[in-house]
C-alpha positions as CSV (number, residue, x, y, z in Angstrom):
1,M,-58.2,-86.1,33.1
2,D,-61.3,-87.6,31.5
3,I,-61.8,-91.3,31.8
4,P,-62.9,-92.8,28.6
5,S,-66.1,-94.7,28.4
6,L,-66.5,-98.4,28.5
7,E,-67.0,-98.5,24.7
8,T,-63.9,-96.7,23.9
9,A,-61.8,-98.7,26.1
10,A,-63.0,-102.0,24.6
11,T,-62.6,-100.6,21.1
12,L,-58.9,-99.6,22.2
13,W,-58.3,-103.0,23.6
14,Y,-59.6,-104.7,20.5
15,I,-57.2,-102.6,18.3
16,C,-54.3,-103.3,20.6
17,S,-54.7,-106.9,21.0
18,T,-55.3,-107.4,17.2
19,F,-52.2,-105.6,16.3
20,I,-50.1,-107.6,18.9
21,A,-51.5,-110.7,17.6
22,E,-50.7,-109.7,13.8
23,E,-47.1,-109.0,15.3
24,E,-46.8,-112.3,16.7
25,E,-48.2,-114.0,13.5
26,Q,-45.3,-112.3,11.4
27,K,-42.6,-113.7,13.5
28,M,-41.2,-117.3,13.0
29,V,-38.4,-119.3,14.5
30,R,-36.0,-120.6,12.1
31,G,-33.2,-123.1,12.3
32,Y,-29.6,-122.7,11.1
33,R,-27.0,-125.3,11.1
34,G,-23.3,-125.1,10.5
35,E,-20.0,-126.7,10.8
36,L,-17.5,-125.7,13.5
37,D,-13.9,-125.5,13.0
38,L,-12.2,-126.3,16.2
39,N,-8.9,-126.9,17.8
40,N,-8.0,-129.7,20.0
41,A,-8.6,-127.5,23.2
42,Q,-12.1,-126.7,22.0
43,Q,-12.9,-130.1,20.9
44,T,-12.0,-131.3,24.4
45,L,-14.0,-128.7,26.0
46,C,-16.9,-129.7,23.8
47,R,-16.7,-133.3,24.6
48,K,-16.8,-132.2,28.5
49,H,-20.1,-130.4,27.9
50,A,-21.5,-133.1,26.0
51,G,-20.7,-135.7,28.8
52,A,-22.2,-133.3,31.3
53,A,-25.5,-133.1,29.5
54,R,-25.4,-136.9,29.4
55,W,-24.5,-137.3,33.1
56,A,-27.4,-134.7,34.1
57,Y,-29.9,-137.0,32.2
58,N,-28.7,-140.2,33.6
59,Y,-28.7,-138.6,37.2
60,G,-32.1,-137.2,36.6
61,L,-33.5,-140.4,35.2
62,R,-31.9,-142.5,38.5
63,R,-33.3,-140.1,41.0
64,K,-36.9,-140.1,39.3
65,Q,-36.9,-144.0,39.6
66,E,-35.7,-143.9,43.1
67,A,-38.5,-141.6,44.0
68,Y,-41.2,-143.5,42.2
69,K,-40.1,-146.5,44.0
70,A,-40.0,-145.0,47.6
71,G,-43.6,-143.6,46.8
72,Q,-42.4,-140.2,46.8
73,K,-43.1,-137.1,44.8
74,T,-41.1,-137.2,41.6
75,P,-38.7,-134.4,41.3
76,T,-38.7,-131.9,38.5
77,A,-35.9,-130.3,36.6
78,I,-35.6,-127.3,38.9
79,D,-35.5,-129.6,42.0
80,L,-32.7,-131.7,40.3
81,H,-30.6,-128.8,39.3
82,R,-30.5,-127.6,42.9
83,E,-29.3,-131.0,44.1
84,I,-26.7,-130.8,41.2
85,N,-25.6,-127.4,42.5
86,A,-25.1,-128.9,46.0
87,L,-22.9,-131.5,44.5
88,K,-20.5,-128.9,42.6
89,P,-18.3,-128.4,45.7
90,S,-17.4,-132.0,46.0
91,Q,-17.1,-132.4,42.1
92,P,-14.5,-129.9,40.7
93,W,-15.2,-131.2,37.0
94,M,-18.7,-129.7,37.2
95,R,-17.3,-126.2,37.5
96,E,-15.3,-126.6,34.1
97,V,-18.6,-126.6,32.0
98,S,-21.4,-124.3,31.8
99,K,-24.7,-124.4,34.1
100,C,-26.6,-124.7,30.6
101,A,-25.5,-128.3,30.0
102,F,-27.1,-129.5,33.3
103,Q,-30.2,-127.4,32.9
104,E,-31.0,-128.4,29.5
105,G,-30.0,-132.1,29.9
106,L,-32.7,-132.0,32.8
107,R,-35.1,-130.3,30.7
108,D,-34.9,-133.0,28.1
109,L,-35.6,-135.5,30.4
110,D,-38.8,-133.9,31.6
111,T,-39.8,-133.6,27.9
112,A,-39.1,-137.2,27.5
113,F,-41.4,-138.1,30.3
114,K,-43.9,-135.8,29.1
115,H,-43.9,-137.6,25.7
116,F,-44.1,-140.8,27.4
117,F,-47.1,-140.1,29.6
118,R,-48.8,-138.7,26.5
119,K,-48.4,-141.8,24.5
120,C,-49.4,-144.1,27.6
121,R,-52.8,-141.9,27.8
122,L,-53.3,-142.2,23.9
123,K,-52.6,-146.1,24.0
124,K,-55.3,-146.6,26.7
125,E,-57.8,-144.5,24.5
126,G,-56.9,-146.8,21.7
127,T,-55.4,-144.2,19.5
128,W,-51.6,-145.2,19.8
129,K,-50.3,-148.5,18.6
130,G,-46.6,-148.6,19.2
131,K,-44.5,-148.5,22.1
132,C,-44.7,-145.8,24.7
133,G,-40.9,-145.0,24.9
134,Y,-39.8,-145.1,28.2
135,P,-36.8,-143.0,28.8
136,R,-33.5,-144.9,28.8
137,Y,-30.1,-144.2,30.2
138,K,-27.5,-142.5,27.6
139,S,-24.3,-144.5,26.9
140,R,-21.2,-142.6,25.7
141,K,-20.4,-145.9,24.0
142,K,-22.9,-145.1,21.2
143,A,-22.3,-141.5,20.6
144,I,-20.8,-138.5,22.2
145,G,-24.0,-136.4,21.9
146,G,-24.3,-132.7,22.3
147,A,-25.2,-130.0,24.6
148,R,-27.6,-126.8,24.2
149,F,-26.8,-123.5,25.5
150,T,-28.9,-120.3,26.3
151,G,-28.4,-117.1,27.4
152,S,-25.6,-114.9,26.0
153,I,-25.0,-116.0,22.4
154,R,-23.6,-113.9,19.7
155,V,-22.9,-114.4,16.2
156,F,-20.3,-113.1,14.0
157,P,-19.8,-113.3,10.4
158,D,-17.0,-116.2,10.8
159,A,-17.7,-117.3,14.2
160,I,-20.0,-117.7,17.0
161,Q,-19.7,-117.0,20.7
162,L,-21.1,-119.6,23.2
163,P,-21.3,-119.3,27.2
164,R,-18.0,-120.9,28.6
165,L,-17.0,-122.4,25.1
166,G,-16.1,-118.8,24.0
167,R,-15.7,-117.8,20.4
168,L,-15.7,-120.8,17.9
169,R,-14.9,-120.4,14.2
170,L,-17.4,-121.3,11.6
171,K,-16.4,-123.1,8.5
172,E,-19.0,-121.4,6.3
173,H,-18.9,-117.6,6.6
174,G,-21.9,-115.3,6.5
175,Y,-24.5,-117.9,6.7
176,F,-26.0,-117.1,10.2
177,P,-28.1,-113.9,10.4
178,L,-26.4,-111.4,12.6
179,N,-29.4,-109.2,13.6
180,G,-31.9,-112.0,15.1
181,K,-32.8,-113.0,18.4
182,I,-31.2,-116.4,19.4
183,S,-33.0,-118.2,21.7
184,S,-30.8,-121.3,21.9
185,A,-27.7,-122.9,20.3
186,T,-27.1,-126.7,20.3
187,I,-23.6,-128.4,19.6
188,H,-23.4,-132.0,18.5
189,E,-20.7,-134.6,17.0
190,Q,-21.2,-136.6,14.0
191,A,-18.5,-138.8,12.6
192,G,-15.6,-136.7,14.1
193,R,-17.1,-133.4,12.9
194,W,-18.9,-131.1,15.4
195,F,-21.8,-128.8,14.1
196,V,-23.9,-126.0,16.0
197,S,-27.5,-125.3,15.4
198,I,-29.2,-122.1,16.6
199,C,-32.8,-121.1,16.8
200,V,-33.5,-117.6,15.5
201,H,-36.6,-115.4,16.1
202,E,-37.0,-113.5,13.1
203,Q,-39.7,-111.8,11.0
204,A,-41.7,-114.1,8.6
205,K,-41.0,-113.1,4.8
206,A,-44.0,-113.1,2.4
207,P,-43.9,-116.3,0.2
208,Q,-42.8,-115.5,-3.6
209,P,-45.6,-115.7,-6.0
210,A,-45.6,-118.7,-8.3
211,T,-44.8,-117.2,-11.6
212,G,-43.8,-120.3,-13.6
213,D,-45.8,-123.1,-15.4
214,V,-47.2,-125.8,-13.2
215,I,-45.1,-129.1,-13.7
216,G,-45.6,-132.8,-12.6
217,V,-42.9,-134.6,-10.7
218,D,-42.8,-138.3,-11.0
219,L,-40.4,-140.0,-8.4
220,G,-38.9,-143.0,-9.3
221,I,-36.3,-145.8,-8.5
222,K,-34.1,-146.0,-11.7
223,R,-34.1,-142.4,-12.0
224,L,-34.4,-139.8,-9.1
225,A,-37.3,-137.7,-10.7
226,T,-38.8,-137.1,-14.2
227,L,-40.4,-133.9,-14.9
228,S,-43.8,-133.4,-17.2
229,D,-41.3,-130.8,-19.3
230,G,-39.0,-133.6,-20.2
231,R,-36.2,-132.9,-17.5
232,T,-34.7,-135.8,-15.6
233,F,-32.4,-136.3,-12.6
234,E,-30.5,-139.3,-12.2
235,N,-30.3,-141.4,-9.1
236,L,-26.6,-141.2,-7.6
237,K,-26.9,-144.5,-6.0
238,A,-24.5,-143.7,-3.4
239,L,-25.0,-146.7,-1.3
240,R,-24.4,-149.0,-4.4
241,K,-21.3,-147.3,-5.4
242,K,-19.8,-147.8,-1.8
243,I,-21.4,-151.0,-0.9
244,T,-18.0,-152.9,-1.3
245,A,-15.9,-150.5,0.8
246,L,-18.6,-150.3,3.3
247,K,-18.5,-154.1,3.8
248,R,-14.9,-154.2,4.0
249,T,-14.7,-151.5,6.5
250,S,-17.5,-153.1,8.7
251,R,-15.6,-156.4,8.7
252,R,-12.4,-154.6,10.0
253,H,-14.3,-153.0,12.6
254,S,-16.0,-156.1,13.7
255,R,-12.5,-157.9,13.8
256,K,-11.0,-155.5,16.2
257,P,-10.8,-156.7,20.1
258,K,-13.6,-154.9,21.9
259,G,-12.3,-151.9,24.2
260,S,-9.1,-151.6,22.2
261,A,-7.8,-148.2,20.5
262,N,-7.9,-150.1,17.1
263,R,-11.5,-150.8,17.5
264,K,-12.1,-147.1,18.1
265,K,-10.3,-145.9,15.1
266,A,-12.1,-148.5,13.0
267,R,-15.5,-147.4,14.4
268,M,-14.6,-143.4,13.3
269,R,-13.6,-144.7,9.9
270,L,-16.9,-146.5,9.4
271,A,-19.0,-143.5,10.6
272,R,-17.2,-141.2,8.5
273,M,-18.1,-143.7,5.5
274,H,-21.9,-143.8,6.4
275,A,-21.8,-140.0,6.8
276,R,-20.4,-139.5,3.6
277,I,-23.1,-141.9,1.8
278,A,-25.8,-139.8,3.7
279,H,-24.3,-136.4,2.6
280,V,-24.2,-137.4,-1.1
281,R,-27.8,-138.4,-1.0
282,Q,-28.8,-135.2,0.7
283,N,-26.7,-133.1,-1.8
284,A,-28.6,-134.7,-4.7
285,L,-31.9,-134.0,-3.0
286,H,-31.2,-130.3,-2.4
287,Q,-29.7,-129.7,-5.9
288,A,-32.5,-131.4,-7.5
289,T,-35.3,-129.5,-5.6
290,A,-33.4,-126.4,-5.9
291,Q,-33.2,-126.6,-9.8
292,I,-37.0,-127.5,-9.9
293,V,-38.1,-124.4,-7.6
294,A,-35.7,-122.0,-9.3
295,R,-37.2,-122.7,-12.9
296,T,-40.9,-123.0,-12.0
297,R,-41.7,-121.2,-8.5
298,A,-44.8,-123.6,-8.5
299,R,-46.0,-126.5,-6.5
300,S,-45.7,-129.8,-8.2
301,R,-48.8,-131.8,-8.5
302,E,-47.5,-135.0,-7.1
303,A,-46.2,-133.3,-4.2
304,A,-49.8,-133.1,-3.2
305,C,-50.5,-136.5,-4.2
306,D,-49.2,-138.9,-1.9
307,R,-48.0,-141.7,-4.2
308,P,-44.5,-140.9,-4.9
309,R,-42.8,-144.5,-5.0
310,R,-45.3,-146.9,-6.1
311,S,-45.4,-149.1,-9.1
312,T,-48.9,-147.3,-10.1
313,H,-48.5,-143.6,-9.9
314,C,-51.6,-141.0,-10.1
315,R,-52.5,-140.6,-13.5
316,Y,-54.0,-137.3,-12.6
317,A,-50.8,-135.9,-11.4
318,Q,-50.1,-133.9,-14.2
319,E,-53.2,-132.3,-14.6
320,P,-52.8,-128.6,-13.2
321,Q,-56.6,-128.0,-13.4
322,V,-57.2,-130.7,-10.7
323,S,-56.9,-129.5,-7.0
324,P,-55.7,-131.7,-4.4
325,S,-59.1,-132.3,-2.9
326,D,-60.4,-133.5,-6.2
327,C,-57.5,-136.0,-6.7
328,R,-59.3,-139.3,-7.8
329,C,-56.5,-141.8,-7.0
330,G,-57.9,-142.0,-3.4
331,D,-54.7,-141.2,-1.5
332,V,-55.1,-137.7,-0.9
């Protein structure tokens, strides 16, 4: 067998490395979010996983603080997970949930400390002026929270299968991709409704060319947006329409005795009303942006000019021949 020369080997290595780099550049990680349709047993099991993740986070934070005060080496997520595995024989409830709840909760804690030390370093350098954000204990009184899963995750047109939770029905069918590689799935609760978010590794699609005319978008207060072609989008003012009912619901919640079942019910009613207002706003923005993009397929000028909600807008926002670097308003 002939051994290739050094120049030939270097050329082959360069071609292979370039091909691999191009493949990696073409891949992207995209998130999908959908609502779950759970029964009572599944909701109970989801609550257990969220509680296990919160318990692991608080346990790891307490152990890190104890090791720091004792002058010992701070345990990592792997060390803490070994300690939790040693506690499982004496804690039967730990075997009712997946190991992913404990692992991901401890990894979230390590990520929180990583960001804390990064901000401390930036603050010493003078480039960070806010708080460093030391990790705090999580309370079940504020929110139920959620849990993240890795490993064997399968997606069906109308359901998703997660470790230990089994097959969970989805309210929206055919939205999640069936052939992509799923790295993780996260369940979380919001105003009594359960959602799942998945991270999918898929091939990056080529952006569609801008075939429409360039238009200007003027964001305001009285109207949501005014376009240069004459179209307008009204502001729904979701909070103003619900402010009376929101005040009444908030007063009813504050008058209930603390710790009572009626206060929990009032808190859920208040949370659902806040979520309703947020969903109305989000839906209005989504519909407006979808209509603009579907007609123009071009980037608006004021999206590049960072002066959307001020009394004096950029007077060069509707000039398509001006590039973002040539904007003379001084804010780009």
